[in-house]
TIPANU-185223 format. One record per residue (C-alpha): residue number from 1; residue in three letters; x, y, z. Coordinates in Angstrom, 3 decimals. Example, Ala and Ser with C-alpha at 12.3 -4.5 7.8 and 13.67 -1.06 7.14 Angstrom:
<gukol mike="1" fimar="ALA" c1="12.300" c2="-4.500" c3="7.800"/>
<gukol mike="2" fimar="SER" c1="13.670" c2="-1.060" c3="7.140"/>
REM end
This chain:
<gukol mike="1" fimar="MET" c1="-28.897" c2="106.867" c3="195.001"/>
<gukol mike="2" fimar="ARG" c1="-28.143" c2="109.165" c3="197.460"/>
<gukol mike="3" fimar="GLY" c1="-26.849" c2="107.470" c3="200.719"/>
<gukol mike="4" fimar="VAL" c1="-26.739" c2="108.370" c3="204.087"/>
<gukol mike="5" fimar="PHE" c1="-23.127" c2="108.810" c3="204.670"/>
<gukol mike="6" fimar="SER" c1="-23.232" c2="110.725" c3="207.911"/>
<gukol mike="7" fimar="THR" c1="-19.955" c2="109.474" c3="209.416"/>
<gukol mike="8" fimar="ILE" c1="-18.304" c2="111.613" c3="206.551"/>
<gukol mike="9" fimar="LYS" c1="-20.408" c2="114.264" c3="206.199"/>
<gukol mike="10" fimar="ILE" c1="-20.570" c2="115.326" c3="209.580"/>
<gukol mike="11" fimar="ALA" c1="-17.049" c2="115.303" c3="209.718"/>
<gukol mike="12" fimar="LEU" c1="-16.789" c2="117.735" c3="206.834"/>
<gukol mike="13" fimar="ALA" c1="-16.683" c2="120.835" c3="208.936"/>
<gukol mike="14" fimar="PRO" c1="-14.899" c2="119.820" c3="212.242"/>
<gukol mike="15" fimar="LEU" c1="-11.794" c2="117.118" c3="211.417"/>
<gukol mike="16" fimar="LEU" c1="-12.406" c2="115.531" c3="214.773"/>
<gukol mike="17" fimar="PHE" c1="-16.061" c2="114.797" c3="214.352"/>
<gukol mike="18" fimar="VAL" c1="-15.603" c2="111.127" c3="216.229"/>
<gukol mike="19" fimar="THR" c1="-17.352" c2="110.936" c3="219.437"/>
<gukol mike="20" fimar="LEU" c1="-17.182" c2="107.933" c3="221.683"/>
<gukol mike="21" fimar="PHE" c1="-20.959" c2="107.272" c3="221.979"/>
<gukol mike="22" fimar="CYS" c1="-21.289" c2="107.022" c3="217.966"/>
<gukol mike="23" fimar="ALA" c1="-18.907" c2="104.244" c3="217.782"/>
<gukol mike="24" fimar="PRO" c1="-20.750" c2="101.081" c3="217.150"/>
<gukol mike="25" fimar="ALA" c1="-19.272" c2="98.050" c3="218.916"/>
<gukol mike="26" fimar="LYS" c1="-17.405" c2="95.692" c3="216.824"/>
<gukol mike="27" fimar="ALA" c1="-19.287" c2="92.699" c3="215.453"/>
<gukol mike="28" fimar="GLU" c1="-18.263" c2="89.435" c3="216.818"/>
<gukol mike="29" fimar="VAL" c1="-20.048" c2="87.166" c3="214.256"/>
<gukol mike="30" fimar="VAL" c1="-20.081" c2="87.243" c3="210.539"/>
<gukol mike="31" fimar="ASP" c1="-22.977" c2="85.274" c3="209.494"/>
<gukol mike="32" fimar="ARG" c1="-23.064" c2="86.299" c3="205.559"/>
<gukol mike="33" fimar="VAL" c1="-21.961" c2="88.355" c3="203.219"/>
<gukol mike="34" fimar="VAL" c1="-24.966" c2="91.346" c3="202.189"/>
<gukol mike="35" fimar="ALA" c1="-22.976" c2="93.479" c3="199.854"/>
<gukol mike="36" fimar="VAL" c1="-19.640" c2="93.574" c3="197.835"/>
<gukol mike="37" fimar="ILE" c1="-18.061" c2="96.695" c3="196.843"/>
<gukol mike="38" fimar="ASN" c1="-15.096" c2="96.149" c3="194.353"/>
<gukol mike="39" fimar="ASP" c1="-13.018" c2="94.108" c3="196.673"/>
<gukol mike="40" fimar="SER" c1="-14.352" c2="94.763" c3="200.138"/>
<gukol mike="41" fimar="ILE" c1="-17.534" c2="93.053" c3="201.426"/>
<gukol mike="42" fimar="ILE" c1="-19.994" c2="94.301" c3="204.103"/>
<gukol mike="43" fimar="THR" c1="-21.855" c2="91.566" c3="206.314"/>
<gukol mike="44" fimar="LEU" c1="-25.078" c2="91.124" c3="207.950"/>
<gukol mike="45" fimar="SER" c1="-23.596" c2="91.531" c3="211.331"/>
<gukol mike="46" fimar="GLU" c1="-22.229" c2="94.846" c3="210.372"/>
<gukol mike="47" fimar="LEU" c1="-25.304" c2="96.026" c3="209.002"/>
<gukol mike="48" fimar="ASN" c1="-27.549" c2="95.018" c3="212.070"/>
<gukol mike="49" fimar="ALA" c1="-24.850" c2="96.706" c3="214.225"/>
<gukol mike="50" fimar="ALA" c1="-25.369" c2="100.308" c3="212.232"/>
<gukol mike="51" fimar="ALA" c1="-29.189" c2="99.698" c3="212.056"/>
<gukol mike="52" fimar="ALA" c1="-29.592" c2="99.029" c3="215.681"/>
<gukol mike="53" fimar="MET" c1="-27.478" c2="102.047" c3="216.496"/>
<gukol mike="54" fimar="ALA" c1="-29.490" c2="104.338" c3="214.316"/>
<gukol mike="55" fimar="THR" c1="-32.989" c2="102.851" c3="215.690"/>
<gukol mike="56" fimar="GLU" c1="-32.094" c2="103.972" c3="219.105"/>
<gukol mike="57" fimar="LYS" c1="-32.940" c2="107.349" c3="217.771"/>
<gukol mike="58" fimar="LEU" c1="-36.235" c2="106.827" c3="216.441"/>
<gukol mike="59" fimar="SER" c1="-39.252" c2="106.981" c3="218.276"/>
<gukol mike="60" fimar="PRO" c1="-41.098" c2="104.639" c3="219.899"/>
<gukol mike="61" fimar="ALA" c1="-44.023" c2="104.279" c3="217.069"/>
<gukol mike="62" fimar="ASP" c1="-41.561" c2="104.624" c3="214.462"/>
<gukol mike="63" fimar="LYS" c1="-39.558" c2="101.711" c3="215.712"/>
<gukol mike="64" fimar="LYS" c1="-42.525" c2="99.579" c3="215.489"/>
<gukol mike="65" fimar="ASP" c1="-43.139" c2="100.828" c3="211.914"/>
<gukol mike="66" fimar="GLY" c1="-42.166" c2="98.043" c3="209.808"/>
<gukol mike="67" fimar="LYS" c1="-41.706" c2="100.219" c3="206.635"/>
<gukol mike="68" fimar="LYS" c1="-39.865" c2="102.360" c3="208.502"/>
<gukol mike="69" fimar="ALA" c1="-37.450" c2="99.924" c3="209.705"/>
<gukol mike="70" fimar="ASP" c1="-36.993" c2="98.639" c3="206.105"/>
<gukol mike="71" fimar="GLU" c1="-36.150" c2="101.997" c3="205.110"/>
<gukol mike="72" fimar="LEU" c1="-33.414" c2="102.727" c3="207.784"/>
<gukol mike="73" fimar="ARG" c1="-31.794" c2="99.314" c3="207.013"/>
<gukol mike="74" fimar="SER" c1="-31.650" c2="100.463" c3="203.247"/>
<gukol mike="75" fimar="LYS" c1="-30.243" c2="103.878" c3="204.338"/>
<gukol mike="76" fimar="MET" c1="-27.781" c2="102.160" c3="206.619"/>
<gukol mike="77" fimar="LEU" c1="-26.536" c2="100.023" c3="203.855"/>
<gukol mike="78" fimar="ASP" c1="-26.052" c2="102.524" c3="201.342"/>
<gukol mike="79" fimar="GLY" c1="-23.836" c2="104.546" c3="203.955"/>
<gukol mike="80" fimar="LEU" c1="-21.934" c2="101.502" c3="204.653"/>
<gukol mike="81" fimar="ILE" c1="-21.140" c2="101.296" c3="200.694"/>
<gukol mike="82" fimar="GLU" c1="-20.119" c2="104.787" c3="200.508"/>
<gukol mike="83" fimar="GLN" c1="-17.929" c2="104.536" c3="203.653"/>
<gukol mike="84" fimar="LYS" c1="-16.279" c2="101.513" c3="201.941"/>
<gukol mike="85" fimar="LEU" c1="-15.820" c2="103.373" c3="198.586"/>
<gukol mike="86" fimar="VAL" c1="-14.352" c2="106.530" c3="200.448"/>
<gukol mike="87" fimar="LYS" c1="-12.016" c2="103.941" c3="202.386"/>
<gukol mike="88" fimar="GLN" c1="-11.020" c2="102.435" c3="198.718"/>
<gukol mike="89" fimar="ALA" c1="-10.354" c2="106.072" c3="197.303"/>
<gukol mike="90" fimar="ALA" c1="-8.284" c2="106.969" c3="200.677"/>
<gukol mike="91" fimar="ASP" c1="-6.177" c2="103.731" c3="200.318"/>
<gukol mike="92" fimar="LYS" c1="-5.428" c2="104.216" c3="196.607"/>
<gukol mike="93" fimar="ALA" c1="-4.511" c2="107.960" c3="197.181"/>
<gukol mike="94" fimar="GLY" c1="-1.926" c2="106.694" c3="199.902"/>
<gukol mike="95" fimar="ILE" c1="-3.333" c2="108.542" c3="203.030"/>
<gukol mike="96" fimar="ASP" c1="-2.221" c2="107.923" c3="206.354"/>
<gukol mike="97" fimar="ILE" c1="-2.696" c2="108.951" c3="209.840"/>
<gukol mike="98" fimar="SER" c1="0.139" c2="109.077" c3="212.467"/>
<gukol mike="99" fimar="GLU" c1="-0.340" c2="108.149" c3="216.043"/>
<gukol mike="100" fimar="ARG" c1="0.352" c2="111.506" c3="217.139"/>
<gukol mike="101" fimar="GLU" c1="-3.028" c2="112.633" c3="215.145"/>
<gukol mike="102" fimar="ILE" c1="-4.987" c2="109.834" c3="216.887"/>
<gukol mike="103" fimar="ASP" c1="-3.632" c2="110.931" c3="220.295"/>
<gukol mike="104" fimar="LEU" c1="-4.973" c2="114.351" c3="219.422"/>
<gukol mike="105" fimar="ALA" c1="-8.206" c2="113.018" c3="218.345"/>
<gukol mike="106" fimar="VAL" c1="-8.706" c2="110.984" c3="221.485"/>
<gukol mike="107" fimar="ASP" c1="-7.856" c2="114.110" c3="223.618"/>
<gukol mike="108" fimar="ASP" c1="-10.530" c2="116.048" c3="221.468"/>
<gukol mike="109" fimar="ILE" c1="-13.146" c2="113.446" c3="222.476"/>
<gukol mike="110" fimar="LYS" c1="-12.342" c2="113.268" c3="225.963"/>
<gukol mike="111" fimar="ARG" c1="-12.555" c2="117.081" c3="226.437"/>
<gukol mike="112" fimar="GLN" c1="-15.688" c2="117.329" c3="224.187"/>
<gukol mike="113" fimar="ASN" c1="-17.411" c2="114.642" c3="226.474"/>
<gukol mike="114" fimar="GLY" c1="-16.012" c2="115.466" c3="229.960"/>
<gukol mike="115" fimar="LEU" c1="-14.470" c2="112.365" c3="230.189"/>
<gukol mike="116" fimar="THR" c1="-10.500" c2="110.888" c3="231.874"/>
<gukol mike="117" fimar="GLN" c1="-8.395" c2="108.187" c3="230.495"/>
<gukol mike="118" fimar="GLU" c1="-10.376" c2="105.787" c3="232.676"/>
<gukol mike="119" fimar="SER" c1="-14.222" c2="106.766" c3="232.267"/>
<gukol mike="120" fimar="LEU" c1="-13.024" c2="106.395" c3="228.584"/>
<gukol mike="121" fimar="LEU" c1="-11.786" c2="102.981" c3="228.964"/>
<gukol mike="122" fimar="LEU" c1="-15.148" c2="102.305" c3="230.855"/>
<gukol mike="123" fimar="ALA" c1="-17.192" c2="103.276" c3="228.315"/>
<gukol mike="124" fimar="LEU" c1="-15.552" c2="101.722" c3="225.681"/>
<gukol mike="125" fimar="ALA" c1="-15.802" c2="98.337" c3="227.479"/>
<gukol mike="126" fimar="GLN" c1="-19.319" c2="98.773" c3="228.118"/>
<gukol mike="127" fimar="SER" c1="-19.656" c2="99.159" c3="224.113"/>
<gukol mike="128" fimar="GLY" c1="-17.783" c2="96.043" c3="223.745"/>
<gukol mike="129" fimar="LEU" c1="-14.522" c2="97.787" c3="222.304"/>
<gukol mike="130" fimar="THR" c1="-10.740" c2="97.688" c3="223.251"/>
<gukol mike="131" fimar="TYR" c1="-8.888" c2="100.818" c3="223.272"/>
<gukol mike="132" fimar="LYS" c1="-6.942" c2="99.493" c3="220.830"/>
<gukol mike="133" fimar="GLU" c1="-10.138" c2="98.865" c3="218.393"/>
<gukol mike="134" fimar="TYR" c1="-11.310" c2="102.219" c3="219.159"/>
<gukol mike="135" fimar="ARG" c1="-7.966" c2="103.889" c3="217.979"/>
<gukol mike="136" fimar="GLU" c1="-8.213" c2="101.637" c3="214.978"/>
<gukol mike="137" fimar="GLN" c1="-11.740" c2="103.116" c3="214.352"/>
<gukol mike="138" fimar="LEU" c1="-10.399" c2="106.354" c3="214.740"/>
<gukol mike="139" fimar="LYS" c1="-7.495" c2="106.339" c3="212.521"/>
<gukol mike="140" fimar="GLU" c1="-9.736" c2="105.214" c3="209.718"/>
<gukol mike="141" fimar="GLN" c1="-12.710" c2="107.487" c3="210.062"/>
<gukol mike="142" fimar="ILE" c1="-10.013" c2="110.518" c3="210.344"/>
<gukol mike="143" fimar="ARG" c1="-8.073" c2="108.919" c3="207.456"/>
<gukol mike="144" fimar="GLN" c1="-11.160" c2="109.212" c3="205.382"/>
<gukol mike="145" fimar="VAL" c1="-12.173" c2="112.767" c3="206.170"/>
<gukol mike="146" fimar="LYS" c1="-8.581" c2="113.518" c3="205.503"/>
<gukol mike="147" fimar="PHE" c1="-8.712" c2="112.088" c3="202.315"/>
<gukol mike="148" fimar="ILE" c1="-12.068" c2="114.029" c3="201.347"/>
<gukol mike="149" fimar="ASN" c1="-10.921" c2="117.625" c3="203.103"/>
<gukol mike="150" fimar="LYS" c1="-7.608" c2="116.986" c3="200.104"/>
<gukol mike="151" fimar="GLU" c1="-9.946" c2="115.972" c3="197.236"/>
<gukol mike="152" fimar="ILE" c1="-12.833" c2="118.107" c3="197.706"/>
<gukol mike="153" fimar="ARG" c1="-12.553" c2="120.776" c3="200.654"/>
<gukol mike="154" fimar="SER" c1="-9.531" c2="122.195" c3="199.891"/>
<gukol mike="155" fimar="LYS" c1="-10.766" c2="122.962" c3="196.220"/>
<gukol mike="156" fimar="ILE" c1="-13.694" c2="125.038" c3="197.504"/>
<gukol mike="157" fimar="MET" c1="-13.635" c2="128.847" c3="197.745"/>
<gukol mike="158" fimar="VAL" c1="-16.614" c2="131.066" c3="198.511"/>
<gukol mike="159" fimar="LEU" c1="-15.998" c2="134.443" c3="196.852"/>
<gukol mike="160" fimar="PRO" c1="-17.144" c2="137.721" c3="198.269"/>
<gukol mike="161" fimar="GLU" c1="-19.379" c2="138.521" c3="195.564"/>
<gukol mike="162" fimar="ASP" c1="-21.477" c2="135.219" c3="196.414"/>
<gukol mike="163" fimar="ILE" c1="-21.639" c2="136.130" c3="199.770"/>
<gukol mike="164" fimar="GLU" c1="-23.538" c2="139.595" c3="198.836"/>
<gukol mike="165" fimar="ALA" c1="-25.480" c2="138.409" c3="196.218"/>
<gukol mike="166" fimar="TYR" c1="-27.104" c2="135.615" c3="198.543"/>
<gukol mike="167" fimar="TRP" c1="-27.507" c2="138.255" c3="201.282"/>
<gukol mike="168" fimar="ARG" c1="-29.374" c2="140.267" c3="198.636"/>
<gukol mike="169" fimar="GLN" c1="-31.459" c2="137.269" c3="197.251"/>
<gukol mike="170" fimar="HIS" c1="-32.437" c2="136.177" c3="200.685"/>
<gukol mike="171" fimar="ARG" c1="-33.258" c2="139.302" c3="202.735"/>
<gukol mike="172" fimar="ASN" c1="-36.337" c2="138.150" c3="204.435"/>
<gukol mike="173" fimar="ASP" c1="-33.873" c2="135.509" c3="206.266"/>
<gukol mike="174" fimar="PHE" c1="-31.745" c2="138.119" c3="207.328"/>
<gukol mike="175" fimar="VAL" c1="-33.982" c2="140.621" c3="209.778"/>
<gukol mike="176" fimar="SER" c1="-33.277" c2="141.475" c3="213.068"/>
<gukol mike="177" fimar="PRO" c1="-36.605" c2="141.289" c3="215.150"/>
<gukol mike="178" fimar="PRO" c1="-37.904" c2="144.629" c3="216.975"/>
<gukol mike="179" fimar="SER" c1="-36.471" c2="145.025" c3="220.218"/>
<gukol mike="180" fimar="TYR" c1="-37.631" c2="146.572" c3="223.644"/>
<gukol mike="181" fimar="ARG" c1="-36.086" c2="148.313" c3="226.576"/>
<gukol mike="182" fimar="LEU" c1="-38.663" c2="148.045" c3="229.328"/>
<gukol mike="183" fimar="ASN" c1="-38.897" c2="148.705" c3="232.844"/>
<gukol mike="184" fimar="MET" c1="-41.251" c2="146.016" c3="234.534"/>
<gukol mike="185" fimar="ILE" c1="-43.191" c2="145.486" c3="237.980"/>
<gukol mike="186" fimar="PHE" c1="-44.136" c2="142.169" c3="238.965"/>
<gukol mike="187" fimar="ILE" c1="-46.310" c2="141.210" c3="241.741"/>
<gukol mike="188" fimar="PRO" c1="-46.329" c2="137.393" c3="242.644"/>
<gukol mike="189" fimar="SER" c1="-49.700" c2="136.005" c3="243.807"/>
<gukol mike="190" fimar="ALA" c1="-48.681" c2="133.519" c3="246.112"/>
<gukol mike="191" fimar="ASP" c1="-49.935" c2="135.379" c3="248.945"/>
<gukol mike="192" fimar="LYS" c1="-53.141" c2="136.594" c3="248.085"/>
<gukol mike="193" fimar="GLU" c1="-53.490" c2="139.328" c3="250.526"/>
<gukol mike="194" fimar="VAL" c1="-50.313" c2="140.679" c3="249.871"/>
<gukol mike="195" fimar="TYR" c1="-50.979" c2="140.463" c3="246.245"/>
<gukol mike="196" fimar="LYS" c1="-54.331" c2="142.255" c3="246.260"/>
<gukol mike="197" fimar="LEU" c1="-52.781" c2="145.086" c3="248.172"/>
<gukol mike="198" fimar="LYS" c1="-49.783" c2="145.547" c3="246.165"/>
<gukol mike="199" fimar="LEU" c1="-51.596" c2="145.487" c3="242.816"/>
<gukol mike="200" fimar="LYS" c1="-54.043" c2="148.256" c3="244.152"/>
<gukol mike="201" fimar="ALA" c1="-51.025" c2="150.105" c3="245.212"/>
<gukol mike="202" fimar="VAL" c1="-49.150" c2="149.938" c3="241.753"/>
<gukol mike="203" fimar="GLU" c1="-52.620" c2="150.585" c3="240.036"/>
<gukol mike="204" fimar="ASP" c1="-53.359" c2="153.924" c3="242.070"/>
<gukol mike="205" fimar="GLY" c1="-49.708" c2="155.025" c3="241.840"/>
<gukol mike="206" fimar="ILE" c1="-49.718" c2="154.653" c3="238.091"/>
<gukol mike="207" fimar="LYS" c1="-52.979" c2="156.531" c3="237.945"/>
<gukol mike="208" fimar="LYS" c1="-51.572" c2="159.291" c3="240.014"/>
<gukol mike="209" fimar="GLY" c1="-48.526" c2="159.416" c3="237.664"/>
<gukol mike="210" fimar="GLU" c1="-46.286" c2="158.344" c3="240.137"/>
<gukol mike="211" fimar="PRO" c1="-42.528" c2="157.456" c3="238.354"/>
<gukol mike="212" fimar="PHE" c1="-42.735" c2="153.685" c3="237.373"/>
<gukol mike="213" fimar="GLY" c1="-39.148" c2="153.336" c3="238.898"/>
<gukol mike="214" fimar="GLU" c1="-40.327" c2="154.191" c3="242.197"/>
<gukol mike="215" fimar="LEU" c1="-43.382" c2="151.851" c3="242.356"/>
<gukol mike="216" fimar="ALA" c1="-41.199" c2="149.316" c3="241.165"/>
<gukol mike="217" fimar="MET" c1="-38.832" c2="149.679" c3="243.733"/>
<gukol mike="218" fimar="ALA" c1="-41.423" c2="149.899" c3="246.303"/>
<gukol mike="219" fimar="TYR" c1="-43.704" c2="146.894" c3="245.197"/>
<gukol mike="220" fimar="SER" c1="-41.923" c2="144.753" c3="242.541"/>
<gukol mike="221" fimar="GLU" c1="-40.613" c2="141.474" c3="243.525"/>
<gukol mike="222" fimar="GLY" c1="-39.301" c2="140.583" c3="239.885"/>
<gukol mike="223" fimar="PHE" c1="-35.999" c2="141.225" c3="238.027"/>
<gukol mike="224" fimar="GLY" c1="-34.465" c2="144.718" c3="238.151"/>
<gukol mike="225" fimar="ALA" c1="-36.708" c2="145.535" c3="240.990"/>
<gukol mike="226" fimar="ALA" c1="-34.047" c2="147.398" c3="242.825"/>
<gukol mike="227" fimar="SER" c1="-33.130" c2="149.412" c3="240.330"/>
<gukol mike="228" fimar="GLY" c1="-36.554" c2="150.433" c3="239.071"/>
<gukol mike="229" fimar="GLY" c1="-37.589" c2="147.566" c3="237.438"/>
<gukol mike="230" fimar="GLU" c1="-35.063" c2="147.892" c3="234.222"/>
<gukol mike="231" fimar="MET" c1="-34.837" c2="144.846" c3="231.991"/>
<gukol mike="232" fimar="GLY" c1="-32.549" c2="146.313" c3="229.353"/>
<gukol mike="233" fimar="TRP" c1="-32.868" c2="145.220" c3="225.998"/>
<gukol mike="234" fimar="MET" c1="-35.053" c2="142.521" c3="224.948"/>
<gukol mike="235" fimar="LYS" c1="-35.965" c2="141.219" c3="221.278"/>
<gukol mike="236" fimar="ALA" c1="-39.125" c2="139.820" c3="220.131"/>
<gukol mike="237" fimar="GLY" c1="-39.750" c2="136.156" c3="220.988"/>
<gukol mike="238" fimar="GLU" c1="-37.768" c2="136.534" c3="224.495"/>
<gukol mike="239" fimar="LEU" c1="-40.519" c2="137.713" c3="226.058"/>
<gukol mike="240" fimar="ASP" c1="-43.547" c2="136.277" c3="227.476"/>
<gukol mike="241" fimar="ARG" c1="-46.291" c2="136.521" c3="224.713"/>
<gukol mike="242" fimar="ALA" c1="-48.529" c2="138.818" c3="226.492"/>
<gukol mike="243" fimar="VAL" c1="-45.838" c2="140.882" c3="227.497"/>
<gukol mike="244" fimar="GLU" c1="-44.409" c2="141.440" c3="224.097"/>
<gukol mike="245" fimar="ASP" c1="-47.930" c2="142.422" c3="222.524"/>
<gukol mike="246" fimar="ALA" c1="-48.488" c2="144.815" c3="225.107"/>
<gukol mike="247" fimar="ALA" c1="-45.071" c2="146.032" c3="224.355"/>
<gukol mike="248" fimar="SER" c1="-45.679" c2="146.352" c3="220.610"/>
<gukol mike="249" fimar="LYS" c1="-48.684" c2="148.502" c3="221.062"/>
<gukol mike="250" fimar="LEU" c1="-47.175" c2="151.147" c3="223.574"/>
<gukol mike="251" fimar="LYS" c1="-45.131" c2="154.277" c3="222.664"/>
<gukol mike="252" fimar="ALA" c1="-42.019" c2="155.412" c3="224.455"/>
<gukol mike="253" fimar="GLY" c1="-42.534" c2="156.379" c3="228.036"/>
<gukol mike="254" fimar="SER" c1="-46.247" c2="154.826" c3="228.295"/>
<gukol mike="255" fimar="ILE" c1="-47.360" c2="151.792" c3="230.403"/>
<gukol mike="256" fimar="ALA" c1="-49.007" c2="148.750" c3="230.072"/>
<gukol mike="257" fimar="GLY" c1="-50.707" c2="146.573" c3="232.601"/>
<gukol mike="258" fimar="PRO" c1="-51.706" c2="144.748" c3="234.710"/>
<gukol mike="259" fimar="MET" c1="-51.399" c2="141.465" c3="232.664"/>
<gukol mike="260" fimar="ILE" c1="-52.203" c2="138.699" c3="234.741"/>
<gukol mike="261" fimar="ASN" c1="-51.378" c2="135.002" c3="234.716"/>
<gukol mike="262" fimar="SER" c1="-50.600" c2="132.060" c3="237.163"/>
<gukol mike="263" fimar="GLU" c1="-47.603" c2="133.489" c3="238.458"/>
<gukol mike="264" fimar="GLY" c1="-48.833" c2="136.938" c3="239.333"/>
<gukol mike="265" fimar="ALA" c1="-49.417" c2="140.359" c3="237.539"/>
<gukol mike="266" fimar="TYR" c1="-46.750" c2="142.064" c3="235.465"/>
<gukol mike="267" fimar="PHE" c1="-46.866" c2="145.846" c3="234.429"/>
<gukol mike="268" fimar="ILE" c1="-44.356" c2="147.138" c3="231.927"/>
<gukol mike="269" fimar="GLU" c1="-43.200" c2="150.588" c3="230.907"/>
<gukol mike="270" fimar="LEU" c1="-41.589" c2="151.108" c3="227.223"/>
<gukol mike="271" fimar="VAL" c1="-38.564" c2="153.172" c3="227.403"/>
<gukol mike="272" fimar="GLU" c1="-37.304" c2="152.805" c3="223.701"/>
<gukol mike="273" fimar="MET" c1="-38.110" c2="150.416" c3="221.102"/>
<gukol mike="274" fimar="LYS" c1="-36.052" c2="149.237" c3="217.794"/>
<gukol mike="275" fimar="ALA" c1="-38.093" c2="148.420" c3="215.130"/>
<gukol mike="276" fimar="ALA" c1="-37.188" c2="145.397" c3="212.867"/>
<gukol mike="277" fimar="ALA" c1="-34.451" c2="146.173" c3="210.464"/>
<gukol mike="278" fimar="GLN" c1="-32.147" c2="144.563" c3="207.721"/>
<gukol mike="279" fimar="THR" c1="-29.036" c2="142.806" c3="209.221"/>
<gukol mike="280" fimar="PRO" c1="-26.039" c2="144.553" c3="207.893"/>
<gukol mike="281" fimar="LEU" c1="-23.982" c2="142.030" c3="205.652"/>
<gukol mike="282" fimar="GLU" c1="-21.012" c2="142.648" c3="207.802"/>
<gukol mike="283" fimar="GLU" c1="-22.787" c2="140.825" c3="210.667"/>
<gukol mike="284" fimar="VAL" c1="-23.988" c2="137.645" c3="208.671"/>
<gukol mike="285" fimar="LYS" c1="-21.196" c2="137.322" c3="206.070"/>
<gukol mike="286" fimar="ASP" c1="-19.496" c2="134.290" c3="208.167"/>
<gukol mike="287" fimar="ARG" c1="-22.935" c2="132.761" c3="208.771"/>
<gukol mike="288" fimar="ILE" c1="-23.717" c2="132.918" c3="204.713"/>
<gukol mike="289" fimar="GLN" c1="-20.132" c2="131.686" c3="204.192"/>
<gukol mike="290" fimar="ASP" c1="-20.568" c2="128.692" c3="206.321"/>
<gukol mike="291" fimar="LYS" c1="-23.840" c2="127.874" c3="204.242"/>
<gukol mike="292" fimar="LEU" c1="-22.728" c2="128.248" c3="201.212"/>
<gukol mike="293" fimar="PHE" c1="-19.317" c2="126.371" c3="201.887"/>
<gukol mike="294" fimar="LYS" c1="-21.588" c2="123.498" c3="203.266"/>
<gukol mike="295" fimar="LYS" c1="-23.723" c2="123.411" c3="200.439"/>
<gukol mike="296" fimar="THR" c1="-21.013" c2="123.308" c3="198.056"/>
<gukol mike="297" fimar="MET" c1="-19.178" c2="120.516" c3="199.719"/>
<gukol mike="298" fimar="ASP" c1="-22.078" c2="118.342" c3="199.833"/>
<gukol mike="299" fimar="GLU" c1="-23.132" c2="118.780" c3="196.185"/>
<gukol mike="300" fimar="ARG" c1="-19.515" c2="117.911" c3="195.229"/>
<gukol mike="301" fimar="PHE" c1="-19.053" c2="115.128" c3="197.645"/>
<gukol mike="302" fimar="ASP" c1="-22.525" c2="113.749" c3="196.313"/>
<gukol mike="303" fimar="PHE" c1="-21.175" c2="114.243" c3="192.568"/>
<gukol mike="304" fimar="TRP" c1="-17.859" c2="112.655" c3="193.456"/>
<gukol mike="305" fimar="LEU" c1="-19.889" c2="109.740" c3="194.962"/>
<gukol mike="306" fimar="GLU" c1="-22.020" c2="109.135" c3="191.886"/>
<gukol mike="307" fimar="GLU" c1="-18.969" c2="109.190" c3="189.732"/>
<gukol mike="308" fimar="VAL" c1="-17.305" c2="106.668" c3="191.667"/>
<gukol mike="309" fimar="LYS" c1="-20.093" c2="104.757" c3="191.914"/>
<gukol mike="310" fimar="LYS" c1="-20.373" c2="104.431" c3="188.059"/>
<gukol mike="311" fimar="TYR" c1="-17.075" c2="102.487" c3="187.868"/>
<gukol mike="312" fimar="ALA" c1="-17.403" c2="100.530" c3="190.996"/>
<gukol mike="313" fimar="HIS" c1="-18.532" c2="96.641" c3="191.186"/>
<gukol mike="314" fimar="ILE" c1="-21.322" c2="97.042" c3="193.753"/>
<gukol mike="315" fimar="GLU" c1="-23.613" c2="93.915" c3="194.251"/>
<gukol mike="316" fimar="ILE" c1="-25.946" c2="93.532" c3="196.868"/>
<gukol mike="317" fimar="ARG" c1="-27.091" c2="90.493" c3="198.223"/>
<gukol mike="318" fimar="LEU" c1="-29.709" c2="90.796" c3="200.647"/>
REM end
C-alpha cells in the first residue's frame, strides 16, 4: 500500500517546506479512534480535518463524486498513518529541534508568503490555531524531515556517470527548440481607415524592395518599431502560431505577411534561424541530477516505509 505522505515527500528537497496555508486547524473534538499505529492513534476528527483540507483542492464535479471522496479519505488515512510511523522513528532516533530552528522556519514562511508577524497571527487565528500550537506543528514537521534527511537523504549520491547515462538514454527530452531572430511590423486594426492605408503602404514598400527596417520605423506600432521592428531571438512556442509557422518556412532575409487576426496585421522578416539541437550535457546536468536524486529519494523512502510497516502494529477501525 503506497500512501500519500505528501507532507514529508514535499519536504525532502527544501527543508523549510511548511506554509501557513497547509497547516490544518487543530481538531477540537475527538469522537473515536479510526486507526492504531503501535502506541499512537488517529482520531476521526483528525481524519476529517485532513480530508476536508484535501477536498478543497478538488474540482466541483469531483467533490460530488462519492467514489472519489472515499478514495481521498483512504489516501489521507494512509498519509496520517505514515506520518505517525515517521514520527515514531524520529522519536526512537532522538531527533530534536531547537527553538532557533523553529524561529528560522517561521521567518522563512513569512518571507515566502509576504507576511508580517501581525498578519501571520491573524491568519493563524482564522485557521483556529494559536501561535504556540503552530510552532509545535512546525517543530514536529521539521523534526520528521530532519530524521528522513539523516536516515535517507544523506546516504544518496548521484554519480556523474549516472547523469551522463540518463542524458544519453533520454536525448529526445533534451532538445533545444528552433529559434528565430525576427524583425516585425504590426499594424493594429482599431482605426479601419488608418489600418487600410498603412497596410497598403507596407505591402507596396515590400514589393518595391524597400528595407524592412525603414518600413517598420515608418508604419509599425508594434514592439521594437523604433529600431526597425527588431524582436531579437524568439524560441518556437514563444511566438503566435501563425507567425511561427510563417517564420519556419522562410530563409534568412525573406519576408512573410500580412498575417491577419482580430488585432491587426503582422509582417515578419527572418534575420537568422537556429535549428533544433541537442542540448549539451553541461547545460542540463543539474536538472538531471535533481531528477535522479528525487527518484532515488522516493524509492528509498517508500522501501523504508514498507519495511517499517511490516513490523508495525497497524489496526484500521473505520
